Backbone bond lengths (Angstrom), bond angles and torsions (degrees), N, CA, C in turn:
res aa  C-N    CA-C-N  psi(-1)  N-CA   C-N-CA  omega(-1)  CA-C   N-CA-C  phi
1 M - - - 1.452 - - 1.519 108.53 -
2 T 1.306 117.07 137.73 1.452 121.30 178.09 1.517 108.98 -72.70
3 T 1.299 116.83 128.96 1.451 120.83 177.53 1.517 108.91 -93.18
4 P 1.344 117.62 157.72 1.456 119.44 -178.32 1.527 113.07 -54.41
5 N 1.324 118.37 -33.40 1.457 121.44 -178.15 1.521 112.83 -101.84
6 G 1.322 116.66 0.96 1.459 119.98 -178.93 1.513 111.41 -88.33
7 P 1.314 116.61 168.54 1.460 119.87 179.09 1.531 111.35 -67.86
8 R 1.310 116.08 146.35 1.462 122.61 179.95 1.525 108.58 -101.33
9 L 1.337 116.09 128.36 1.449 120.33 174.30 1.521 107.61 -72.96
10 L 1.321 115.97 123.80 1.455 120.17 -178.05 1.522 110.47 -84.25
11 P 1.337 117.23 154.94 1.469 120.28 -174.92 1.532 114.06 -81.77
12 W 1.310 117.51 25.95 1.461 121.69 175.00 1.517 108.32 -142.71
13 S 1.324 115.00 163.52 1.462 121.13 -178.42 1.516 110.35 -102.88
14 G 1.315 114.42 157.79 1.452 121.04 174.76 1.511 110.29 -95.89
15 P 1.318 117.05 -168.38 1.466 121.02 178.35 1.528 110.90 -55.18
16 G 1.317 115.84 139.04 1.457 120.16 -179.66 1.509 112.93 70.66
17 D 1.323 117.68 21.11 1.469 124.03 -179.00 1.529 112.29 59.66
18 K 1.328 116.11 28.53 1.473 121.20 177.99 1.528 109.08 -79.27
19 P 1.332 117.49 147.35 1.464 119.61 178.01 1.523 111.76 -66.34
20 C 1.325 115.64 148.23 1.463 122.45 176.44 1.522 107.86 -112.96
21 Y 1.319 115.83 136.44 1.457 120.92 179.65 1.521 109.75 -122.27
22 L 1.322 114.70 150.74 1.453 121.98 175.94 1.517 107.54 -116.79
23 S 1.294 116.05 126.67 1.456 121.07 178.27 1.526 108.08 -113.15
24 T 1.324 115.54 103.94 1.457 120.75 -179.94 1.524 109.58 -160.08
25 D 1.300 116.01 153.38 1.461 121.63 173.08 1.526 110.27 -98.28
26 D 1.345 117.04 -1.35 1.454 121.85 -175.37 1.525 110.52 -97.11
27 A 1.340 116.89 91.93 1.458 121.20 179.89 1.526 111.93 -67.18
28 A 1.320 117.41 -15.98 1.467 121.28 179.85 1.525 111.57 -99.21
29 G 1.330 117.77 4.81 1.458 121.54 179.92 1.519 111.60 -69.07
30 Y 1.323 115.64 164.71 1.463 121.72 -176.65 1.526 112.41 -55.61
31 M 1.314 118.57 -50.20 1.466 121.61 -176.54 1.529 111.63 -66.41
32 S 1.337 116.93 -37.64 1.464 119.75 177.27 1.527 110.69 -64.54
33 R 1.322 116.23 -42.75 1.471 119.77 179.28 1.521 110.99 -67.52
34 L 1.329 117.12 -37.90 1.459 120.89 177.19 1.528 109.98 -62.34
35 A 1.325 116.92 -45.81 1.461 121.23 178.71 1.528 110.43 -62.35
36 D 1.333 117.57 -42.62 1.466 120.77 177.59 1.523 110.97 -59.87
37 S 1.318 115.90 -42.74 1.462 121.03 -179.73 1.520 111.59 -63.97
38 I 1.322 116.85 -45.13 1.469 120.56 179.71 1.525 110.48 -65.46
39 E 1.331 117.33 -40.33 1.465 120.22 177.66 1.526 110.28 -62.05
40 A 1.334 117.86 -39.86 1.467 121.12 178.81 1.532 110.56 -63.05
41 V 1.317 116.81 -41.16 1.469 120.47 177.28 1.527 110.06 -63.96
42 Q 1.323 117.06 -43.72 1.462 120.83 -179.84 1.530 110.87 -61.93
43 L 1.327 117.36 -42.22 1.463 120.50 178.39 1.526 111.12 -66.48
44 G 1.322 116.86 -39.10 1.460 120.75 177.35 1.521 111.36 -63.23
45 T 1.307 116.80 -41.85 1.459 121.38 177.60 1.522 110.44 -62.44
46 A 1.318 116.98 -43.93 1.466 121.30 179.08 1.529 110.30 -61.35
47 R 1.329 116.48 -42.93 1.471 120.78 179.10 1.535 110.69 -61.23
48 E 1.331 116.90 -45.61 1.467 121.03 179.49 1.532 111.45 -63.18
49 L 1.327 116.50 -40.71 1.460 119.89 179.42 1.525 111.76 -66.82
50 L 1.323 117.48 -35.09 1.464 119.90 176.25 1.524 110.73 -63.47
51 E 1.322 116.52 -40.58 1.466 120.21 177.03 1.532 110.36 -63.62
52 E 1.334 116.71 -44.14 1.465 120.82 177.95 1.526 111.04 -61.04
53 A 1.332 115.92 -40.15 1.465 119.78 -179.34 1.529 110.52 -64.76
54 S 1.316 116.98 -42.79 1.469 120.21 178.70 1.524 110.56 -60.81
55 E 1.334 116.28 -43.57 1.466 120.60 179.19 1.521 110.87 -64.89
56 A 1.316 116.73 -42.81 1.469 120.63 -179.18 1.523 111.32 -63.91
57 L 1.320 116.35 -39.30 1.466 119.60 -179.97 1.520 111.68 -70.08
58 D 1.331 116.70 -31.31 1.469 120.65 178.01 1.529 112.34 -76.07
59 N 1.330 117.22 -21.31 1.460 122.63 -176.66 1.526 109.47 -94.93
60 Q 1.305 117.13 110.55 1.464 120.78 -178.66 1.523 112.52 -70.77
61 N 1.327 117.61 -9.52 1.461 121.21 179.13 1.524 112.85 -92.38
62 T 1.323 117.43 3.28 1.464 120.55 178.28 1.520 108.85 -68.01
63 S 1.317 115.64 127.23 1.470 119.81 -176.89 1.531 111.32 -79.40
64 I 1.308 115.03 162.89 1.464 121.41 177.08 1.529 109.84 -61.49
65 D 1.321 117.41 -41.01 1.464 120.64 179.39 1.534 110.93 -62.63
66 E 1.317 117.23 -40.13 1.472 120.43 177.44 1.520 110.79 -64.84
67 L 1.322 116.11 -41.17 1.468 119.88 178.36 1.524 111.20 -65.35
68 R 1.323 117.77 -41.04 1.477 120.94 178.18 1.523 110.61 -60.71
69 C 1.320 115.88 -44.81 1.464 120.59 179.25 1.530 109.91 -61.69
70 L 1.323 116.26 -44.03 1.460 120.81 179.72 1.531 111.15 -63.78
71 V 1.318 117.27 -42.42 1.474 120.68 178.71 1.523 110.20 -63.21
72 T 1.325 117.83 -39.56 1.461 121.42 177.74 1.528 110.39 -61.25
73 E 1.329 116.90 -45.99 1.464 120.83 179.65 1.522 111.47 -67.50
74 L 1.333 117.00 -40.01 1.469 120.25 177.14 1.526 111.49 -62.76
75 T 1.319 116.67 -39.83 1.466 120.95 179.02 1.528 110.73 -61.54
76 A 1.322 116.68 -44.81 1.468 120.39 178.77 1.531 110.75 -64.08
77 A 1.325 117.09 -42.24 1.465 120.50 -179.85 1.524 111.02 -66.15
78 L 1.323 116.78 -42.13 1.467 120.13 178.37 1.521 110.97 -64.01
79 R 1.313 116.72 -39.20 1.470 120.70 177.64 1.539 110.13 -60.71
80 D 1.338 116.86 -44.39 1.467 120.82 179.09 1.529 111.74 -62.47
81 V 1.329 116.04 -46.82 1.468 120.16 -178.11 1.528 110.64 -66.68
82 Y 1.323 117.04 -42.18 1.464 120.87 179.45 1.523 110.90 -63.62
83 R 1.321 117.04 -39.95 1.468 122.09 179.95 1.523 111.28 -55.27
84 V 1.322 116.31 -39.99 1.456 121.04 -179.21 1.530 111.25 -80.65
85 A 1.332 116.95 -40.73 1.459 120.69 -173.40 1.528 113.91 -75.87
86 E 1.320 117.19 -37.79 1.470 120.64 -172.69 1.530 113.64 -56.74
87 P 1.330 120.30 -48.47 1.465 117.67 -179.08 1.526 113.52 -70.39
88 R 1.315 118.17 -12.59 1.471 121.69 179.72 1.515 112.73 -91.04
89 S 1.326 117.22 -9.66 1.459 119.66 -177.89 1.535 109.49 -79.36
90 P 1.332 115.64 145.19 1.470 118.85 -179.81 1.520 111.40 -64.02
91 P 1.337 117.80 148.63 1.462 120.78 177.82 1.526 109.96 -58.48
92 G 1.326 116.01 140.60 1.472 120.49 178.75 1.508 113.54 83.50
93 S 1.345 118.47 2.95 1.461 119.76 -177.77 1.523 112.50 -93.43
94 E 1.352 117.05 5.52 1.444 120.40 -179.51 1.512 108.99 -62.72
95 R 1.333 115.17 140.77 1.453 120.31 178.90 1.512 108.27 -97.17
96 S 1.309 115.97 138.15 1.467 119.63 177.46 1.525 108.62 -93.19
97 A 1.326 114.17 149.05 1.480 119.52 -178.29 1.499 110.73 -81.38
């Protein structure tokens, strides 16, 4: 879990897909606000894709190619949301399959 004084995992990767962290106590600083903005966009995208997925599943005329494209986009959105959420979850809160 990210602590108030600990580094914040940013919602983008660095070179070589390495994680990027922000170390600051200024939640109103430029980089913190930029990260908040990008996270909001990522969550909005995930929400829109969930709506599209529900519609696609309800529509029996949805093609396999459309479903593949949707699954690809959902996978990317889930990866983005998980990247931000996972380090913020309390220790021991992992769910087993």
